N, C-alpha and C positions, 0 to 999 in steps of 0.2 A: 754736214757732209762727212761721210766715212772716209778716213784717211788711213792708209796701210803703209807700213814700212817695207820698202822694196829691199829684200835681202841682197840684191846685186849691188845696190848703191849705199844702203844704210840710211836713205832719206825717205821721209813720208811723202806719199803721193795720193791724189784723189783716187779712190777705188773705182769711181765712175765719173771720169772727167767730162763726159757728155751728159748733160742733165736729162735723165730719163731715157738715155740711149742704151741700146743693148750692150750688156757686159757679159763676157764669156768667162766662166770659171772652170778651169781644167784641174782635175785632181790626179795627182801622181802618187798613189799609195802602193809602191811596188813591193814593199816588204809585207810580211804577214804578222798576225798577232795584234797585240794592243797598240803597238806603234802605228800600224796601218789604220787601225780603228780610230786613233786620235786624229790622224790626217783627215779621214773622212768626216769626223765630227767637226773639226775646225772649218772645213769647207761648207758643211751644212749650216753652221752658225753664220758664216760669212754671207751665204746666200740669203738667209733670213734677214740679216742686217740690211743688205742691199734692197730687198723687197720692201722692208719697212720704210725705206726712203723713196719708194715708188720706182725703183730701177728694175727694168725687165732683165732677167738673167737666163743665160743658156748654160747649163751645167753638163760637163763631160767627164767621164771616167776613163783614164788611159791605162794600158797595161793589162796583164792577166791577174785575175783575182780568184781565190778559192771560195767555194760556195759558203764555207763556214764563216769567212769574214763578212760576206754580203748578208748572210742571215743575222749575224751579230749586229751589223750596222742597222738593219731594219728593226731589230728588237730595241735598239737604242733610240728609235725615232728619227734616224737619219733617212731623209727622203732619197729615193733612188736617183742616180745620175745616168745620163745617156751613155751607154757603153760604146766607145769608139772601136774597141777591139785592137787598139794600138795607138800610135801617135795621132795627135789632132792638130799638128802644126798647119797653119795656113787657113784654117776654118775661120769664117767671118765673125764680126763682132766689133764694137767700138774699141774695146780694150780686152786683152787677155790677162786674167789673174791666174797664176799657177800656184796651186797649193801643194806643197811637197815636203818630204822629210828634209831636215837639215843636211846640206851637202849634196843633195840630188842635182843632177844635170837635167835641165828642162829647156824647152824652146824659148825664144824671145818673148818678153812680156814681164809684167810685174811678178816677182817671186815672193810668195807668202810662205816662209819657212815655219815648220812645226817641229818643236823639240821632241825628243824621244820619251818613252815611258820606261821608268825604272820599276819593273814588276818584280816585287820581292817574293811573292808567293804565286802559286798557280791561280790564274784568274780565269773564271768561267767566261769564255768568249761570247756566249749568247746571253749574258746577263750577270748581275751580281746578286746571287740568291734569288728570291722570288720576284724581285723588281729590277729589270735591266736599267731603269732610269737612275738607280743609285750609281751604277758604273758611269753613266753619262755625266752625272753631277761630279763624281770624283775626277773624271778627265777634264772637266771644265774648271777645276779649282785653282789652276795656275794659268798665268798668261801663256799664250801659245808658244812663246819663244823660251819658256822655262821648262825644264824636264819635270814630269809628274812622277812622284813616288807612289806606286800603287801596291798596297798590301792589304792584309785583312783588316788592319786598324783603319786605314783610309776608307775602305769600302764600308766598314761598319759605321764610321762617322757620317759618311755621305748618306747611307740608308737611314740613320737616325734623323738627320737634318731634313731629308726629303719627307719622311713620315710626319715629322712635327709640322713642317710647313703646310703639307696637304691638309692635315687636321685643322690647323689654325685658319687657313684660307676658307675651309668649309664652315667654320664657326663664324668668321667675319661675314660670310655671304648671307647669313640669316638676318643681318642688321641692315639698316638703310644704306644704300650705296652713296658714295661721295666721289667726286672726280679726283683723278690723280693730281696732287698738288703740283703746280707748275714748277716749283723749285726742284722737286723730285724727278719730274719728267726730264728736266734739263740735265740733271746729274746723271740719270741713267743713259740718256742719249750721248752725253759728253763722254761717258765711259766707253760705250761700245763703238763710238765713232773715233776714239783715240786708239787706233791700231787694234781694234776688236778686243778691248780689255774686259773680257767677261768676268775675270776675277774681281774687278772693281764693281761690276754690276751686282755680284753676289754679296760684296761687302755692304753695298747700299741696302740690299734687302735685309741683311742682318740688323742694320740700324733701324730700319722701318719696323721690324718685328718687335724691337725692344723700346720703341718710342711711345711713351704713354700719352703724349700730347696729340697724336694722330688719331682721328676717329677710325673705328674699325672698317667702315665702308671705304675710306680712302686707302687704308692698308690693303684691303682686298683688291681694289682697282689697280693699285701700284704693282702688286704681285702678278695680277693677270696681264698687265701691260708688259712687264719684264719677261713674262713667260713666252710671249710671242717671239722673243729672241732665244730664250734658253731651251724651250721645248721640253720642259720637265713635267708637263701635265699637272701643274700645281692646283688646278681647279677640279681634278678628277674625282675627289671625294665629296663634292657638293651634293647634298641631298641623301648621303648614305648614312648619316648619323642622326639619331633621334634627338 
């Protein structure tokens, strides 16, 4: 079960206390730029985690947002949220999870705080170079409550990692498939169910990449399984290489 630390109390709580009951996710990204983009991205990953557990989710976006921010969010694979055009307090749902920048004032409910982005260089809001997923990976590199340093070096490293993983996954896909080892499945779920620790999910994938004892087919299925949460399109290059 996914547990989220409520910033109001500092204690972990079930993200969906009612088994398979409707959970409302409200996004409060009132700022602009990469900070707002990170809030939207954390909300997107939170929704993915809930859906992987079979929880129906109602997603809402509050406040006013510039079109450039929403275009950038779409480019990063962030699925659209229902626009309330303002506050959404009082709307139904078994529980409200509010995803917001640190220090934001939001209505009653569990507060999922997102730390800011330390953008050292000018960051292209609609992507990182030719592949916006590199920016998505860079923003996912730290736990949501830890500030992310975003500069040319970080984007370059994310782009290199993304390209290598996609090529490797495509290579693994040509070999016989094997199921995700249960121990790895447990580790991945334990990571994202522990306060949405996506950084730990990425560390597990790095271990899998370098583990010579795992069959390629099992590595492929592990990456494909984790990508249901990460949304990095890691299988995109399957069939594109001779």
